[in-house]
N, C-alpha and C positions, 0 to 999 in steps of 0.2 A: 685710625685714631691717632697714631703717633705723628702722622703728617699734620693733622688738625692741631694737635697740641703744640707742635713745632712752630706753627704760624700765629699763635695767639699770645704774642708778647705783651700787648697792652693790658689784657685781662690779668695776666700774671703780675705785671708791675703794679696795677691798681690794687690787687689783692694784697700785695706786699706792703703798699703804702697804708692800707687801712687795718692791717693785721693786729697791731697793738691796741688800737682803740676798740676793736671788735672781739678780741680774744675771750673765749668762754661764753659768748652770747648764744642764746638758743634760737636757731633759725631753721625754718622749713622752706623748701623750694618745690614748686609745682610748675615747671616750665616744660614745653615739649622736650622729651628726653632724647635729643639727637646729639651729634658729635660735639658741636660747640658748647652745648649746655653741659656735657660731661666734663669738659675742661674747666668751666666755671665752678662746677660742683667740687671737683677735686681740689682746686686752688682754695676755695672757701673752707673745705673740710680740714685744712691744715691748722686753722685757728678758731673756728666757731664750732659749736655743737650742732651739727647739721643733720637734718632729716630730709630724705628725698622720696618723693612719690611720682608716679607717672601722671602726666597730663591726660593722655589717653593712649590706647594701644596703637592706632595707626601711625602716630607721629613718634613712637618710640623705636629707636634703632637698637637692635639686639647687640651689635658690636659695641655700642656705647655702654650698655648695661654691663656686659662682660668685662669691659675695660675698667669700669668703676669697681666691680666686684673683686677683681684681682688686686685692687688697691684698698680692699677692706670696707668698701662703701656698699651697703645693702639697700635695696629699694624697698620702701615700706608702703603700707596702705595709707590712704588719705586720713583715716581715723587716727593712725599712729602719729601723724604729722600735726595734729591740732594742738598739741601741748606746747609748742614753741611760742616764744614771745613775739617773734617777728616772722612774717611771711614774705617770700619772693614769689609773687603770684602771677598767673596768666589767666585772663578772662575771669578774675576773681574766684577761681575754682575752689581754693582752700578757704577763702574768706566766706563764701556762700555756704560751704560745708560747715564752717564754724557757726554761722548764723542758724542753720537748720538744727545743729546739735546744741544750740544755746550755750556756745562757748565764746570766749573773748580773746582778742589778740591785741598786743600793744601797738604794733604798727605794720604797715604793708607797703612794699614796693611793687607797684602794678605795672606790667609790661605793655598792656594793650589799651586802646581807646575803648573797646567794648567792655573791658574789665573796669575801667574808670566809671563808665556809665552805670554798671551794676553796683559798684561801691557807693555811688551817689544815691542809689535807691535805698540803701540800708545804713547810711552814715549817721543818721540820728537815732539809731536803735541800739547803740552801745556795743556793737560788735567789735569795732576797732577805734582807737583813739586818734590815730593820724595815718596818713598815707601819702605816698609820692607817686605821681604819674610820670613814668618814663616816656610814654608815647608823646607827651607834650614838649619834650625836649627837641632841640634842633638836631642833635646827633642821631637820635632814634627816629623822631617824627619825620624829619626831612631826609637825613642821611641814609638811614636804613629803609624807611618806607618807600621813598620816592626812587632812590637810586639802587637799592639792593633787592627788595622783595620781588620785583619783576623778573630778576635773574633766576629766582627760585621757580617761578612759573614757567619760564623758558626751559629750565632743566627738566621739569615734569613733562612738558609737551614734547620735548625731544625724545623722551623715553617711550612715548607712544609710537615713535617711529613713523610719524606722519609729515607730509610736506606742509610747511607753514606759509611760505611766500604765496601771496595771492588769496589766502584764506580770508573770509569775512568774519571778523571778530566783533562781538558785542560785549562790552564791559558794563556791568551793572554796579554802580558805585564809583564815583570819580573823586573820592577822597585821595589822600596821599598814596595809598597802595594802588588804587585804581588808576591814578595818574601815571605812576611808575610803570605799571603793566601796559597801559595804553601806549605810552611813549616808546617803550622798548619794542613792542610788537609792530608798531608803525615803522620803526627803523629797519626791521628785517623784511618789510614788504607786505605786511598784512593790511587789509582794509579795515580800519577800526572805527566803530561807532560806540558811543558811550551814553549812559544815563546817570543822573543823580537827582535825588529828591530836592536837593538844595539848588535853587535857581541860579544863585551866584556861581556855584561850581559849574553849572551848565554853561554859563556865560564865559567863564574862564576856559572851559574845554573848547569852545568855539574859537577863542583867541588863539588857542594852540593848534587849530586846524582840524579838530575832530568834529564829525557830524554828531549831533545830539538827537536821539530818538526816544520815544516812549518805550517802556518795557515790552508791551505787547507787539509793537512794530519791530523792535530790534531782534527779539527772539525768533520771529517768523522768517528772518532772512539771513541769520548768522550760521556759519559753519561751526564756530566755536563760541560758546557763551561762558563768560567768566564773571562770577559774582564776587564782589568785594565790598559789601555793605556792613558787615558785622551784625546783621539782623537775620533771624531765622525765617525760613519759608518764603524767600523772595520768589523762588520758583516752586509752585505747588500744584495741586490737582486742578485749581481754577484756571491756570494759564498754561499747563503742560501741553494741552492739545494744540496750542499755537506754535509750538517749537517746530522748526524746520526738520523734515525727515533727515536722519543721519547726523544731526548736530551733536557736538561733544560738549558736555557741561562740566565745568571745573569751578570749584570753590576756592577762593583765596582769602576769605574772611574768617572771623573767629566763630561765627555761628554755624548752624546747620542750614545753610542758605538755600540748598536744593532739598526740599522736603520729600525725600524718597519714600517715606512712610505713607505719604498721602496718595501715592500713585497706585491706588487699589484697583483701578480699571486697567492696569497694564500688567502684562506678563513680564517677569524679570528673568534674565539669563545672565549669570556671572561669567565674565570672560577674563578672569585674572584680576588685574587692577581696575578693570572697566566693567560696568554692568550695562546690559542692553535692556531697554524698556520698550515693549511693543504693545500697541493698542490701536487707537485711531490713527496714530502716527508712531514713529519709532525714533529713539534718540539714545545717547550713551551718557552715563554719569561716571566720572572718574573718582575712584577712592571713596565711593559711598558718601560723597559730599563732604568729606573731611578735607582740610587744607592740602591742596595737591603739592604745594612746594615742599612740605615736610613729609606727607604720606607717600608720595611717589618719588620726589626729588630729594636732594640733600639740603634743601633750605637755602637761606640767604648765604652768599659767599663768606668764607672764613674771615677775611680781613674786615668786612663790614660788621659782622656779629662780634668780632673781637672788640671793636669800639663800643658797641652797645653794651656788652657784658662788663667792660671796664667801667662804663657809666653806672651800671647796676651796682657794682661793688662800692663805688664812691657814694651813690645815693643811699645805700644801706647804712654806711657810716653816718651820714647826715641824719637819717631817720632815727638812729639809736642815740646819737649824741646831742641833737638839737631839740629844743622844746617848741612845739607848735601843735595845732589841733586842726582837724578836718583834712581835706584832700588838697594838696598843693601840686603845682607843676614842678618839674625838676628845677631846683634853685639854680639861678644863673651862676652862682659861685661854684657849684658842683660841675656845671658844664665847662666853665672856664678852667677849672682845675684839670679836667680831662684834656681840654685843648692844650694846656701847658704841658701835660704829660706826653701828648702826641708830638708836640714840637720838639721836646727834649729827646724823645726816643729817636726821632728822625735825624737830629743832629748827631746823636751818639752813633747811629748806624752809618 
């Protein structure tokens, strides 16, 4: 934890810049509670009234929780976090909870594309007044998703202690995360095929040199299957029988993309972080279909998340101080403010 904290200078500086404008504001955060998130939480706690809850258990790092507790920051239940005026949310977890509990929140900074879509489903129901999408920014949407998240996948795969070079990999979902994962695995010698429901994304994938296949075709010949769609049940009981024997399934999306609950015709055997499913064929699911980059690996590299979380802090200030309604992309002025911070810090160093 101390190493991670040492490396997150941009997050610390951004929090320092917004501290006076946000002092005393009531904020709840529900991000995957890993090492980089812990640093953001600690820095914010110095000036806002902050409540923290777990996103889920698999992505929670015990060392990060203990590090926060030593600094007087206790982890609360989601219910306890609903009283804040502002949410820092992931996959709209807290906001949907507020909706179900008939509660309201002033504003939301949402970290993911899947979360923005879920916010869109309830934006006219009075749950929140305004929200900012971080995923639509260039810093997060391109910088982190394309160039960082794939490194988290690689971290997780290496922890399985398997040979990757020469493996046939099928990536379902060629958005920014899928693109980043595909590009990285291709560079280390994997044979990569991809699929996306968006025909334009498929065309772009072909320009990049990737073979595009339909889901049923790709899962039948892949050694490793990676889901990155943000939608639940991309792999389920209806197509599980097509999966190549011995294939390894990894989820990199925000949803439960491999629906292990539907595999009722399969016998399940837990092998630590991997579960083996045996029926008419056999295959392996990593981390019970939770995002493997966080559940197995350490997530996106420190320096990349440092920029994303600095952007979150600046976006939170904009959310609190500016008047607007509905869901907006990260304002350009917020991104340029971060870019200026990055430039000045590099000159200083």
